[in-house]
Phi, psi and omega in degrees: 000137180291132186254345180229120177290130181283170178251175181298330181287347174268003180252152165246129181232134183197159170273147184224164175231147177217141189274143174222113180047050172080002179248140187264128178248154182249157179202157175267125182241124182231126178211160174301139174292330183291132180307137175160181177249122186234155172301150176258146177231137171259122177255119186250130192291165168278186185284352177293337184113189183274079185264179182305317176304315173294324175295324173297320173294322178298323176290321180295321174295318178296328178288350171269014177071051169232158170265124193236134174231128185245097179298149177268103179298338184259020179302324180278354179249018174100010178066040188280142166238136185218161177239006181262122179303319180296316176292325175298322175298312181300319185291316185284333178284345178281344183290131174281112179308323180287322175295317182297317175295327180288317175309316182287322179295324173301319177301317182296321180292321175300312184295319181297334187269353176294131181296342181265357182256135172278116187296343184267355187234072184239123176241175182220142185216135182210156185235134177062234179303334178287327175296320179298307180294327177298313177291322179300313182298323180288335178284336187245339185264134176272002184262347184271141180255340178190164188212139173235101173270122169267114173044052175265165175293146176272125176293175181292164177297326179297319177293316181300322179301334178278347182297126182236012181231162179300143183225136173240105182268120179259128187218140175260138187294334178261025185294120179275356187247319181261113183288144178307320186296324172297321181287326178293319178301318179302311178304312181295323183290320179303313183298313185299319183265005181053056183268147179278070179232155179221142180244127181244119182245132180256121173296134178078358186265134177273178174300138177070026185294348179277343187280095188283001177267354180239091186300336184286343182241340189295131176246094188309314186292310180297313185302316183294315173306309179300319180297314184292325178291319183297308181302316181297325184289320182288325180299319181291316192260349181238335181283326186309133179061011173275137183238116176276144178282151171294150180295000000 
């Protein structure tokens, strides 16, 4: 288990590109400078785009000794970043789910090929639409070892039945986008199919409560606890039996 949180000076951060069917897609890559083999994480954005908030989360995760790749889901749409809800909705609705999952699968393979990432220790985390795609990716990809979706849409029961890795689903009780009935269905389906999943609900927390750049929804208490649980979850499912190399 990582014992020392790294600083900004201990990280390498940059935009990178990777090919998918002849198209170059972009992503934000953040990893520790120190030589070694680290668990990898795919971090999937909210509908606002690959903005500074998502990059800051990537850096926070990298400081915990992970190699983090945050793909730009809007690479094919002009790399748009917005603060306008109507534009964000239009952009997210323009995403082709099949192509987006293919793009994310390519991102996983790009991350696996990095010399500092352990290809057998890849997890995924996402927020809002990123939480939706994170859970779908975990249900379909054999390369993902665990998943933490924050308030994402719940896939069909048939999709959930395919889930073969541990999941920690984070949800706010006052979420206006994801209905309580859907979260209850997730719980029941996980139990029915005996899947290794857990749902954590925060009383009084709205949708996007983790986003500290949006004061109208940010819930500091819930966000702090969710972060602590997320790190513990990744430590348990990605750090075990991992041996970092000496510099």
